[in-house]
Every structure is written in structure tokens, then in C-alpha cells.
N, CA, C, O and CB atoms as a CASP TS submission, in Angstrom:
PFRMAT TS
TARGET T0000
AUTHOR 0000-0000-0000
METHOD Language model
MODEL 1
PARENT N/A
ATOM      1  N   MET     1       0.853  -1.182   0.000  1.00  0.00           N
ATOM      2  CA  MET     1       0.000   0.000   0.000  1.00  0.00           C
ATOM      3  C   MET     1       0.894   1.238   0.000  1.00  0.00           C
ATOM      4  O   MET     1       1.830   1.340   0.793  1.00  0.00           O
ATOM      5  CB  MET     1      -0.968   0.002   1.232  1.00  0.00           C
ATOM      6  N   LEU     2       0.604   2.153  -0.874  1.00  0.00           N
ATOM      7  CA  LEU     2       1.368   3.391  -0.966  1.00  0.00           C
ATOM      8  C   LEU     2       1.132   4.254   0.262  1.00  0.00           C
ATOM      9  O   LEU     2       0.057   4.179   0.856  1.00  0.00           O
ATOM     10  CB  LEU     2       0.997   4.161  -2.237  1.00  0.00           C
ATOM     11  N   PRO     3       2.110   5.081   0.668  1.00  0.00           N
ATOM     12  CA  PRO     3       1.915   5.962   1.821  1.00  0.00           C
ATOM     13  C   PRO     3       0.687   6.854   1.678  1.00  0.00           C
ATOM     14  O   PRO     3      -0.011   7.100   2.661  1.00  0.00           O
ATOM     15  CB  PRO     3       3.141   6.820   2.026  1.00  0.00           C
ATOM     16  N   ARG     4       0.415   7.341   0.477  1.00  0.00           N
ATOM     17  CA  ARG     4      -0.750   8.201   0.269  1.00  0.00           C
ATOM     18  C   ARG     4      -2.027   7.430   0.575  1.00  0.00           C
ATOM     19  O   ARG     4      -2.921   7.950   1.244  1.00  0.00           O
ATOM     20  CB  ARG     4      -0.782   8.745  -1.177  1.00  0.00           C
ATOM     21  N   GLN     5      -2.120   6.201   0.093  1.00  0.00           N
ATOM     22  CA  GLN     5      -3.304   5.383   0.333  1.00  0.00           C
ATOM     23  C   GLN     5      -3.444   5.047   1.813  1.00  0.00           C
ATOM     24  O   GLN     5      -4.554   5.032   2.344  1.00  0.00           O
ATOM     25  CB  GLN     5      -3.243   4.098  -0.496  1.00  0.00           C
ATOM     26  N   HIS     6      -2.343   4.781   2.471  1.00  0.00           N
ATOM     27  CA  HIS     6      -2.374   4.445   3.893  1.00  0.00           C
ATOM     28  C   HIS     6      -2.779   5.644   4.745  1.00  0.00           C
ATOM     29  O   HIS     6      -3.613   5.509   5.641  1.00  0.00           O
ATOM     30  CB  HIS     6      -1.012   3.927   4.340  1.00  0.00           C
ATOM     31  N   CYS     7      -2.213   6.786   4.484  1.00  0.00           N
ATOM     32  CA  CYS     7      -2.421   7.959   5.332  1.00  0.00           C
ATOM     33  C   CYS     7      -3.768   8.638   5.107  1.00  0.00           C
ATOM     34  O   CYS     7      -4.284   9.291   6.014  1.00  0.00           O
ATOM     35  CB  CYS     7      -1.321   8.951   5.098  1.00  0.00           C
ATOM     36  N   LEU     8      -4.335   8.500   3.937  1.00  0.00           N
ATOM     37  CA  LEU     8      -5.575   9.206   3.629  1.00  0.00           C
ATOM     38  C   LEU     8      -6.784   8.285   3.443  1.00  0.00           C
ATOM     39  O   LEU     8      -7.827   8.728   2.962  1.00  0.00           O
ATOM     40  CB  LEU     8      -5.384  10.023   2.391  1.00  0.00           C
ATOM     41  N   LYS     9      -6.653   7.001   3.822  1.00  0.00           N
ATOM     42  CA  LYS     9      -7.775   6.087   3.620  1.00  0.00           C
ATOM     43  C   LYS     9      -8.963   6.480   4.498  1.00  0.00           C
ATOM     44  O   LYS     9      -8.797   6.958   5.620  1.00  0.00           O
ATOM     45  CB  LYS     9      -7.348   4.643   3.920  1.00  0.00           C
ATOM     46  N   LYS    10     -10.147   6.269   3.967  1.00  0.00           N
ATOM     47  CA  LYS    10     -11.419   6.524   4.649  1.00  0.00           C
ATOM     48  C   LYS    10     -11.678   7.993   4.971  1.00  0.00           C
ATOM     49  O   LYS    10     -12.453   8.295   5.879  1.00  0.00           O
ATOM     50  CB  LYS    10     -11.466   5.739   5.911  1.00  0.00           C
ATOM     51  N   ILE    11     -11.047   8.904   4.246  1.00  0.00           N
ATOM     52  CA  ILE    11     -11.352  10.330   4.398  1.00  0.00           C
ATOM     53  C   ILE    11     -11.629  10.907   3.014  1.00  0.00           C
ATOM     54  O   ILE    11     -11.465  10.221   2.005  1.00  0.00           O
ATOM     55  CB  ILE    11     -10.175  11.099   5.106  1.00  0.00           C
ATOM     56  N   SER    12     -12.041  12.149   2.973  1.00  0.00           N
ATOM     57  CA  SER    12     -12.493  12.734   1.707  1.00  0.00           C
ATOM     58  C   SER    12     -11.407  12.806   0.627  1.00  0.00           C
ATOM     59  O   SER    12     -11.734  12.900  -0.556  1.00  0.00           O
ATOM     60  CB  SER    12     -13.021  14.113   1.961  1.00  0.00           C
ATOM     61  N   LEU    13     -10.144  12.765   1.001  1.00  0.00           N
ATOM     62  CA  LEU    13      -9.063  12.842   0.007  1.00  0.00           C
ATOM     63  C   LEU    13      -8.452  11.482  -0.302  1.00  0.00           C
ATOM     64  O   LEU    13      -7.351  11.415  -0.848  1.00  0.00           O
ATOM     65  CB  LEU    13      -7.977  13.779   0.495  1.00  0.00           C
ATOM     66  N   ALA    14      -9.138  10.408   0.031  1.00  0.00           N
ATOM     67  CA  ALA    14      -8.594   9.061  -0.148  1.00  0.00           C
ATOM     68  C   ALA    14      -8.243   8.755  -1.598  1.00  0.00           C
ATOM     69  O   ALA    14      -7.233   8.102  -1.862  1.00  0.00           O
ATOM     70  CB  ALA    14      -9.581   8.038   0.354  1.00  0.00           C
ATOM     71  N   LYS    15      -9.052   9.212  -2.531  1.00  0.00           N
ATOM     72  CA  LYS    15      -8.797   8.925  -3.949  1.00  0.00           C
ATOM     73  C   LYS    15      -8.357  10.172  -4.709  1.00  0.00           C
ATOM     74  O   LYS    15      -8.428  10.214  -5.937  1.00  0.00           O
ATOM     75  CB  LYS    15     -10.047   8.339  -4.603  1.00  0.00           C
ATOM     76  N   ALA    16      -7.912  11.168  -3.991  1.00  0.00           N
ATOM     77  CA  ALA    16      -7.504  12.424  -4.621  1.00  0.00           C
ATOM     78  C   ALA    16      -6.170  12.266  -5.344  1.00  0.00           C
ATOM     79  O   ALA    16      -5.355  11.409  -5.000  1.00  0.00           O
ATOM     80  CB  ALA    16      -7.407  13.543  -3.574  1.00  0.00           C
ATOM     81  N   THR    17      -5.972  13.094  -6.330  1.00  0.00           N
ATOM     82  CA  THR    17      -4.692  13.107  -7.034  1.00  0.00           C
ATOM     83  C   THR    17      -3.649  13.807  -6.168  1.00  0.00           C
ATOM     84  O   THR    17      -3.982  14.499  -5.206  1.00  0.00           O
ATOM     85  CB  THR    17      -4.823  13.811  -8.416  1.00  0.00           C
ATOM     86  N   VAL    18      -2.407  13.617  -6.519  1.00  0.00           N
ATOM     87  CA  VAL    18      -1.327  14.276  -5.787  1.00  0.00           C
ATOM     88  C   VAL    18      -1.478  15.791  -5.856  1.00  0.00           C
ATOM     89  O   VAL    18      -1.226  16.491  -4.875  1.00  0.00           O
ATOM     90  CB  VAL    18       0.041  13.852  -6.345  1.00  0.00           C
ATOM     91  N   GLY    19      -1.889  16.293  -7.014  1.00  0.00           N
ATOM     92  CA  GLY    19      -2.075  17.736  -7.178  1.00  0.00           C
ATOM     93  C   GLY    19      -3.147  18.292  -6.252  1.00  0.00           C
ATOM     94  O   GLY    19      -2.977  19.364  -5.671  1.00  0.00           O
ATOM     95  N   ARG    20      -4.247  17.563  -6.114  1.00  0.00           N
ATOM     96  CA  ARG    20      -5.323  18.026  -5.222  1.00  0.00           C
ATOM     97  C   ARG    20      -4.876  17.978  -3.758  1.00  0.00           C
ATOM     98  O   ARG    20      -5.179  18.894  -2.993  1.00  0.00           O
ATOM     99  CB  ARG    20      -6.595  17.165  -5.416  1.00  0.00           C
ATOM    100  N   ILE    21      -4.169  16.934  -3.366  1.00  0.00           N
ATOM    101  CA  ILE    21      -3.670  16.845  -1.991  1.00  0.00           C
ATOM    102  C   ILE    21      -2.727  18.009  -1.722  1.00  0.00           C
ATOM    103  O   ILE    21      -2.802  18.652  -0.675  1.00  0.00           O
ATOM    104  CB  ILE    21      -2.949  15.488  -1.743  1.00  0.00           C
ATOM    105  N   ARG    22      -1.850  18.271  -2.665  1.00  0.00           N
ATOM    106  CA  ARG    22      -0.905  19.392  -2.521  1.00  0.00           C
ATOM    107  C   ARG    22      -1.643  20.706  -2.384  1.00  0.00           C
ATOM    108  O   ARG    22      -1.305  21.521  -1.526  1.00  0.00           O
ATOM    109  CB  ARG    22       0.051  19.455  -3.719  1.00  0.00           C
ATOM    110  N   LEU    23      -2.640  20.922  -3.216  1.00  0.00           N
ATOM    111  CA  LEU    23      -3.391  22.168  -3.192  1.00  0.00           C
ATOM    112  C   LEU    23      -4.150  22.343  -1.879  1.00  0.00           C
ATOM    113  O   LEU    23      -4.141  23.431  -1.302  1.00  0.00           O
ATOM    114  CB  LEU    23      -4.359  22.217  -4.364  1.00  0.00           C
ATOM    115  N   ASN    24      -4.804  21.293  -1.403  1.00  0.00           N
ATOM    116  CA  ASN    24      -5.653  21.396  -0.221  1.00  0.00           C
ATOM    117  C   ASN    24      -4.894  21.324   1.097  1.00  0.00           C
ATOM    118  O   ASN    24      -5.249  22.025   2.043  1.00  0.00           O
ATOM    119  CB  ASN    24      -6.674  20.320  -0.252  1.00  0.00           C
ATOM    120  N   LEU    25      -3.866  20.500   1.182  1.00  0.00           N
ATOM    121  CA  LEU    25      -3.206  20.286   2.468  1.00  0.00           C
ATOM    122  C   LEU    25      -1.857  20.982   2.614  1.00  0.00           C
ATOM    123  O   LEU    25      -1.509  21.442   3.702  1.00  0.00           O
ATOM    124  CB  LEU    25      -3.022  18.834   2.684  1.00  0.00           C
ATOM    125  N   LEU    26      -1.109  21.059   1.543  1.00  0.00           N
ATOM    126  CA  LEU    26       0.242  21.581   1.670  1.00  0.00           C
ATOM    127  C   LEU    26       0.367  23.069   1.372  1.00  0.00           C
ATOM    128  O   LEU    26       1.314  23.712   1.826  1.00  0.00           O
ATOM    129  CB  LEU    26       1.143  20.831   0.770  1.00  0.00           C
ATOM    130  N   LYS    27      -0.560  23.614   0.628  1.00  0.00           N
ATOM    131  CA  LYS    27      -0.486  25.034   0.298  1.00  0.00           C
ATOM    132  C   LYS    27      -1.390  25.837   1.230  1.00  0.00           C
ATOM    133  O   LYS    27      -2.349  26.467   0.785  1.00  0.00           O
ATOM    134  CB  LYS    27      -0.883  25.274  -1.176  1.00  0.00           C
ATOM    135  N   LEU    28      -1.085  25.810   2.495  1.00  0.00           N
ATOM    136  CA  LEU    28      -1.831  26.612   3.453  1.00  0.00           C
ATOM    137  C   LEU    28      -0.829  27.350   4.335  1.00  0.00           C
ATOM    138  O   LEU    28       0.308  26.910   4.503  1.00  0.00           O
ATOM    139  CB  LEU    28      -2.797  25.726   4.311  1.00  0.00           C
ATOM    140  N   GLY    29      -1.254  28.453   4.882  1.00  0.00           N
ATOM    141  CA  GLY    29      -0.362  29.236   5.729  1.00  0.00           C
ATOM    142  C   GLY    29      -0.142  28.561   7.064  1.00  0.00           C
ATOM    143  O   GLY    29      -1.083  28.049   7.672  1.00  0.00           O
ATOM    144  N   ALA    30       1.080  28.559   7.516  1.00  0.00           N
ATOM    145  CA  ALA    30       1.408  27.941   8.794  1.00  0.00           C
ATOM    146  C   ALA    30       2.657  28.597   9.374  1.00  0.00           C
ATOM    147  O   ALA    30       3.466  29.175   8.648  1.00  0.00           O
ATOM    148  CB  ALA    30       1.617  26.415   8.631  1.00  0.00           C
ATOM    149  N   ARG    31       2.795  28.499  10.665  1.00  0.00           N
ATOM    150  CA  ARG    31       4.005  28.956  11.343  1.00  0.00           C
ATOM    151  C   ARG    31       4.794  27.710  11.723  1.00  0.00           C
ATOM    152  O   ARG    31       4.264  26.793  12.350  1.00  0.00           O
ATOM    153  CB  ARG    31       3.672  29.845  12.610  1.00  0.00           C
ATOM    154  N   ILE    32       6.053  27.689  11.340  1.00  0.00           N
ATOM    155  CA  ILE    32       6.899  26.527  11.599  1.00  0.00           C
ATOM    156  C   ILE    32       7.994  26.919  12.581  1.00  0.00           C
ATOM    157  O   ILE    32       8.707  27.903  12.384  1.00  0.00           O
ATOM    158  CB  ILE    32       7.512  25.974  10.282  1.00  0.00           C
ATOM    159  N   LYS    33       8.112  26.120  13.651  1.00  0.00           N
ATOM    160  CA  LYS    33       9.149  26.343  14.657  1.00  0.00           C
ATOM    161  C   LYS    33       9.999  25.078  14.733  1.00  0.00           C
ATOM    162  O   LYS    33       9.482  23.981  14.945  1.00  0.00           O
ATOM    163  CB  LYS    33       8.526  26.701  16.061  1.00  0.00           C
ATOM    164  N   ILE    34      11.299  25.242  14.559  1.00  0.00           N
ATOM    165  CA  ILE    34      12.214  24.109  14.564  1.00  0.00           C
ATOM    166  C   ILE    34      13.091  24.182  15.804  1.00  0.00           C
ATOM    167  O   ILE    34      13.756  25.187  16.053  1.00  0.00           O
ATOM    168  CB  ILE    34      13.079  24.084  13.279  1.00  0.00           C
ATOM    169  N   SER    35      13.083  23.105  16.575  1.00  0.00           N
ATOM    170  CA  SER    35      13.982  22.995  17.721  1.00  0.00           C
ATOM    171  C   SER    35      14.920  21.822  17.445  1.00  0.00           C
ATOM    172  O   SER    35      14.829  21.191  16.392  1.00  0.00           O
ATOM    173  CB  SER    35      13.185  22.796  19.077  1.00  0.00           C
ATOM    174  N   CYS    36      15.803  21.533  18.366  1.00  0.00           N
ATOM    175  CA  CYS    36      16.744  20.445  18.109  1.00  0.00           C
ATOM    176  C   CYS    36      16.084  19.066  18.156  1.00  0.00           C
ATOM    177  O   CYS    36      16.671  18.103  17.662  1.00  0.00           O
ATOM    178  CB  CYS    36      17.870  20.500  19.113  1.00  0.00           C
ATOM    179  N   ARG    37      14.896  18.937  18.725  1.00  0.00           N
ATOM    180  CA  ARG    37      14.258  17.625  18.817  1.00  0.00           C
ATOM    181  C   ARG    37      13.002  17.460  17.982  1.00  0.00           C
ATOM    182  O   ARG    37      12.612  16.330  17.688  1.00  0.00           O
ATOM    183  CB  ARG    37      13.927  17.347  20.219  1.00  0.00           C
ATOM    184  N   ARG    38      12.362  18.541  17.593  1.00  0.00           N
ATOM    185  CA  ARG    38      11.101  18.406  16.866  1.00  0.00           C
ATOM    186  C   ARG    38      10.842  19.599  15.966  1.00  0.00           C
ATOM    187  O   ARG    38      11.467  20.652  16.086  1.00  0.00           O
ATOM    188  CB  ARG    38       9.948  18.235  17.835  1.00  0.00           C
ATOM    189  N   ILE    39       9.907  19.396  15.072  1.00  0.00           N
ATOM    190  CA  ILE    39       9.414  20.458  14.206  1.00  0.00           C
ATOM    191  C   ILE    39       7.949  20.665  14.560  1.00  0.00           C
ATOM    192  O   ILE    39       7.163  19.718  14.531  1.00  0.00           O
ATOM    193  CB  ILE    39       9.602  20.109  12.675  1.00  0.00           C
ATOM    194  N   ILE    40       7.578  21.893  14.894  1.00  0.00           N
ATOM    195  CA  ILE    40       6.207  22.212  15.267  1.00  0.00           C
ATOM    196  C   ILE    40       5.592  23.034  14.145  1.00  0.00           C
ATOM    197  O   ILE    40       6.129  24.070  13.751  1.00  0.00           O
ATOM    198  CB  ILE    40       6.150  22.980  16.628  1.00  0.00           C
ATOM    199  N   ILE    41       4.468  22.564  13.638  1.00  0.00           N
ATOM    200  CA  ILE    41       3.745  23.268  12.580  1.00  0.00           C
ATOM    201  C   ILE    41       2.430  23.757  13.165  1.00  0.00           C
ATOM    202  O   ILE    41       1.583  22.951  13.550  1.00  0.00           O
ATOM    203  CB  ILE    41       3.504  22.348  11.329  1.00  0.00           C
ATOM    204  N   ALA    42       2.254  25.061  13.232  1.00  0.00           N
ATOM    205  CA  ALA    42       1.033  25.663  13.775  1.00  0.00           C
ATOM    206  C   ALA    42       0.201  26.216  12.629  1.00  0.00           C
ATOM    207  O   ALA    42       0.634  27.115  11.908  1.00  0.00           O
ATOM    208  CB  ALA    42       1.366  26.784  14.806  1.00  0.00           C
ATOM    209  N   ILE    43      -0.997  25.667  12.471  1.00  0.00           N
ATOM    210  CA  ILE    43      -1.899  26.150  11.427  1.00  0.00           C
ATOM    211  C   ILE    43      -3.001  26.975  12.071  1.00  0.00           C
ATOM    212  O   ILE    43      -3.243  26.875  13.274  1.00  0.00           O
ATOM    213  CB  ILE    43      -2.498  24.969  10.608  1.00  0.00           C
ATOM    214  N   ALA    44      -3.657  27.777  11.275  1.00  0.00           N
ATOM    215  CA  ALA    44      -4.718  28.647  11.782  1.00  0.00           C
ATOM    216  C   ALA    44      -5.892  27.813  12.301  1.00  0.00           C
ATOM    217  O   ALA    44      -6.180  26.736  11.780  1.00  0.00           O
ATOM    218  CB  ALA    44      -5.196  29.619  10.679  1.00  0.00           C
ATOM    219  N   GLY    45      -6.553  28.323  13.319  1.00  0.00           N
ATOM    220  CA  GLY    45      -7.710  27.634  13.881  1.00  0.00           C
ATOM    221  C   GLY    45      -8.865  27.513  12.911  1.00  0.00           C
ATOM    222  O   GLY    45      -9.731  26.656  13.088  1.00  0.00           O
ATOM    223  N   ALA    46      -8.896  28.343  11.900  1.00  0.00           N
ATOM    224  CA  ALA    46      -9.978  28.321  10.920  1.00  0.00           C
ATOM    225  C   ALA    46      -9.670  27.420   9.723  1.00  0.00           C
ATOM    226  O   ALA    46     -10.440  27.409   8.763  1.00  0.00           O
ATOM    227  CB  ALA    46     -10.260  29.727  10.438  1.00  0.00           C
ATOM    228  N   CYS    47      -8.601  26.685   9.749  1.00  0.00           N
ATOM    229  CA  CYS    47      -8.232  25.805   8.634  1.00  0.00           C
ATOM    230  C   CYS    47      -9.313  24.742   8.440  1.00  0.00           C
ATOM    231  O   CYS    47      -9.636  24.017   9.381  1.00  0.00           O
ATOM    232  CB  CYS    47      -6.847  25.135   8.888  1.00  0.00           C
ATOM    233  N   PRO    48      -9.876  24.639   7.235  1.00  0.00           N
ATOM    234  CA  PRO    48     -10.965  23.681   7.026  1.00  0.00           C
ATOM    235  C   PRO    48     -10.528  22.223   7.006  1.00  0.00           C
ATOM    236  O   PRO    48     -11.376  21.331   7.041  1.00  0.00           O
ATOM    237  CB  PRO    48     -11.655  23.992   5.748  1.00  0.00           C
ATOM    238  N   TYR    49      -9.234  21.960   6.951  1.00  0.00           N
ATOM    239  CA  TYR    49      -8.745  20.583   6.851  1.00  0.00           C
ATOM    240  C   TYR    49      -8.019  20.119   8.108  1.00  0.00           C
ATOM    241  O   TYR    49      -7.202  19.201   8.029  1.00  0.00           O
ATOM    242  CB  TYR    49      -7.824  20.453   5.665  1.00  0.00           C
ATOM    243  N   GLN    50      -8.286  20.716   9.256  1.00  0.00           N
ATOM    244  CA  GLN    50      -7.597  20.337  10.488  1.00  0.00           C
ATOM    245  C   GLN    50      -7.772  18.867  10.829  1.00  0.00           C
ATOM    246  O   GLN    50      -6.809  18.194  11.196  1.00  0.00           O
ATOM    247  CB  GLN    50      -8.092  21.180  11.632  1.00  0.00           C
ATOM    248  N   ASP    51      -8.992  18.367  10.710  1.00  0.00           N
ATOM    249  CA  ASP    51      -9.239  16.974  11.053  1.00  0.00           C
ATOM    250  C   ASP    51      -8.490  16.024  10.121  1.00  0.00           C
ATOM    251  O   ASP    51      -7.942  15.017  10.570  1.00  0.00           O
ATOM    252  CB  ASP    51     -10.732  16.680  11.007  1.00  0.00           C
ATOM    253  N   ILE    52      -8.465  16.339   8.833  1.00  0.00           N
ATOM    254  CA  ILE    52      -7.750  15.497   7.874  1.00  0.00           C
ATOM    255  C   ILE    52      -6.245  15.553   8.124  1.00  0.00           C
ATOM    256  O   ILE    52      -5.569  14.526   8.060  1.00  0.00           O
ATOM    257  CB  ILE    52      -8.066  15.935   6.432  1.00  0.00           C
ATOM    258  N   LEU    53      -5.724  16.724   8.402  1.00  0.00           N
ATOM    259  CA  LEU    53      -4.292  16.857   8.694  1.00  0.00           C
ATOM    260  C   LEU    53      -3.912  16.062   9.933  1.00  0.00           C
ATOM    261  O   LEU    53      -2.856  15.431   9.966  1.00  0.00           O
ATOM    262  CB  LEU    53      -3.915  18.330   8.883  1.00  0.00           C
ATOM    263  N   SER    54      -4.757  16.086  10.942  1.00  0.00           N
ATOM    264  CA  SER    54      -4.495  15.342  12.173  1.00  0.00           C
ATOM    265  C   SER    54      -4.469  13.841  11.917  1.00  0.00           C
ATOM    266  O   SER    54      -3.566  13.143  12.377  1.00  0.00           O
ATOM    267  CB  SER    54      -5.548  15.673  13.230  1.00  0.00           C
ATOM    268  N   ILE    55      -5.457  13.349  11.184  1.00  0.00           N
ATOM    269  CA  ILE    55      -5.509  11.917  10.861  1.00  0.00           C
ATOM    270  C   ILE    55      -4.302  11.509  10.032  1.00  0.00           C
ATOM    271  O   ILE    55      -3.660  10.500  10.321  1.00  0.00           O
ATOM    272  CB  ILE    55      -6.806  11.577  10.106  1.00  0.00           C
ATOM    273  N   ALA    56      -3.991  12.287   9.005  1.00  0.00           N
ATOM    274  CA  ALA    56      -2.848  11.966   8.144  1.00  0.00           C
ATOM    275  C   ALA    56      -1.544  11.974   8.936  1.00  0.00           C
ATOM    276  O   ALA    56      -0.694  11.107   8.731  1.00  0.00           O
ATOM    277  CB  ALA    56      -2.760  12.961   6.979  1.00  0.00           C
ATOM    278  N   ASN    57      -1.376  12.937   9.833  1.00  0.00           N
ATOM    279  CA  ASN    57      -0.164  13.005  10.645  1.00  0.00           C
ATOM    280  C   ASN    57      -0.016  11.766  11.527  1.00  0.00           C
ATOM    281  O   ASN    57       1.077  11.209  11.632  1.00  0.00           O
ATOM    282  CB  ASN    57      -0.177  14.267  11.510  1.00  0.00           C
ATOM    283  N   LYS    58      -1.095  11.338  12.155  1.00  0.00           N
ATOM    284  CA  LYS    58      -1.038  10.134  13.000  1.00  0.00           C
ATOM    285  C   LYS    58      -0.670   8.907  12.174  1.00  0.00           C
ATOM    286  O   LYS    58       0.102   8.060  12.623  1.00  0.00           O
ATOM    287  CB  LYS    58      -2.388   9.905  13.710  1.00  0.00           C
ATOM    288  N   ARG    59      -1.220   8.815  10.974  1.00  0.00           N
ATOM    289  CA  ARG    59      -0.930   7.656  10.124  1.00  0.00           C
ATOM    290  C   ARG    59       0.479   7.708   9.553  1.00  0.00           C
ATOM    291  O   ARG    59       1.106   6.665   9.369  1.00  0.00           O
ATOM    292  CB  ARG    59      -1.938   7.571   8.989  1.00  0.00           C
ATOM    293  N   ILE    60       0.984   8.899   9.270  1.00  0.00           N
ATOM    294  CA  ILE    60       2.367   9.035   8.775  1.00  0.00           C
ATOM    295  C   ILE    60       3.337   8.530   9.831  1.00  0.00           C
ATOM    296  O   ILE    60       4.347   7.908   9.499  1.00  0.00           O
ATOM    297  CB  ILE    60       2.691  10.516   8.407  1.00  0.00           C
ATOM    298  N   LYS    61       3.045   8.789  11.090  1.00  0.00           N
ATOM    299  CA  LYS    61       3.931   8.345  12.170  1.00  0.00           C
ATOM    300  C   LYS    61       4.001   6.824  12.281  1.00  0.00           C
ATOM    301  O   LYS    61       4.963   6.294  12.836  1.00  0.00           O
ATOM    302  CB  LYS    61       3.467   8.929  13.492  1.00  0.00           C
ATOM    303  N   THR    62       2.993   6.107  11.760  1.00  0.00           N
ATOM    304  CA  THR    62       2.999   4.651  11.839  1.00  0.00           C
ATOM    305  C   THR    62       3.786   4.000  10.706  1.00  0.00           C
ATOM    306  O   THR    62       4.036   2.796  10.751  1.00  0.00           O
ATOM    307  CB  THR    62       1.586   4.136  11.831  1.00  0.00           C
ATOM    308  N   ILE    63       4.180   4.767   9.696  1.00  0.00           N
ATOM    309  CA  ILE    63       4.952   4.212   8.579  1.00  0.00           C
ATOM    310  C   ILE    63       6.367   3.950   9.052  1.00  0.00           C
ATOM    311  O   ILE    63       7.018   4.855   9.574  1.00  0.00           O
ATOM    312  CB  ILE    63       4.949   5.173   7.350  1.00  0.00           C
ATOM    313  N   PRO    64       6.859   2.726   8.882  1.00  0.00           N
ATOM    314  CA  PRO    64       8.223   2.431   9.342  1.00  0.00           C
ATOM    315  C   PRO    64       9.273   3.207   8.557  1.00  0.00           C
ATOM    316  O   PRO    64       9.132   3.427   7.354  1.00  0.00           O
ATOM    317  CB  PRO    64       8.503   0.939   9.230  1.00  0.00           C
ATOM    318  N   ASN    65      10.310   3.611   9.243  1.00  0.00           N
ATOM    319  CA  ASN    65      11.410   4.340   8.616  1.00  0.00           C
ATOM    320  C   ASN    65      12.307   3.346   7.890  1.00  0.00           C
ATOM    321  O   ASN    65      12.871   2.445   8.511  1.00  0.00           O
ATOM    322  CB  ASN    65      12.222   5.154   9.670  1.00  0.00           C
ATOM    323  N   THR    66      12.438   3.506   6.593  1.00  0.00           N
ATOM    324  CA  THR    66      13.227   2.553   5.802  1.00  0.00           C
ATOM    325  C   THR    66      14.636   3.040   5.496  1.00  0.00           C
ATOM    326  O   THR    66      15.425   2.346   4.855  1.00  0.00           O
ATOM    327  CB  THR    66      12.519   2.257   4.513  1.00  0.00           C
ATOM    328  N   GLY    67      14.933   4.234   5.961  1.00  0.00           N
ATOM    329  CA  GLY    67      16.193   4.696   5.498  1.00  0.00           C
ATOM    330  C   GLY    67      17.065   5.428   6.353  1.00  0.00           C
ATOM    331  O   GLY    67      18.154   5.820   5.934  1.00  0.00           O
TER
END
């Protein structure tokens, strides 16, 4: 199963193209803070895709690191 299929299954973007995912999830305003142990991404409270981003983030963390 591809990472996209795994991370977005059972949500509205499950069968979306890469371009649509990029447009809806990656092209949004955010504040990024980098520390030595983590990267914190703060998105606006009015972001319409907060629930999808949260689900995708949790599923991305379950993908084993291969490299």
C-alpha cells in the first residue's frame, strides 16, 4: 500500500490526485518552529482541513522508517 493510500484512507481525500492533496493540504499558511528535537507546525484555527491533517499526521507516524 502506498503511503498516500495508507495515510488518507477513509477520508475525503482518499482517492484524490497528488495535485489536489498538494493544493488542499500543503499550500496553506502555517508557522513553523524548529527545535533540536522536533518540528512544530502551527496552522490557523480556521483551517478547514484540520481533522484530515491530524488523521494523516497520526498515520504518517505509523509508517516504518526505511532509510
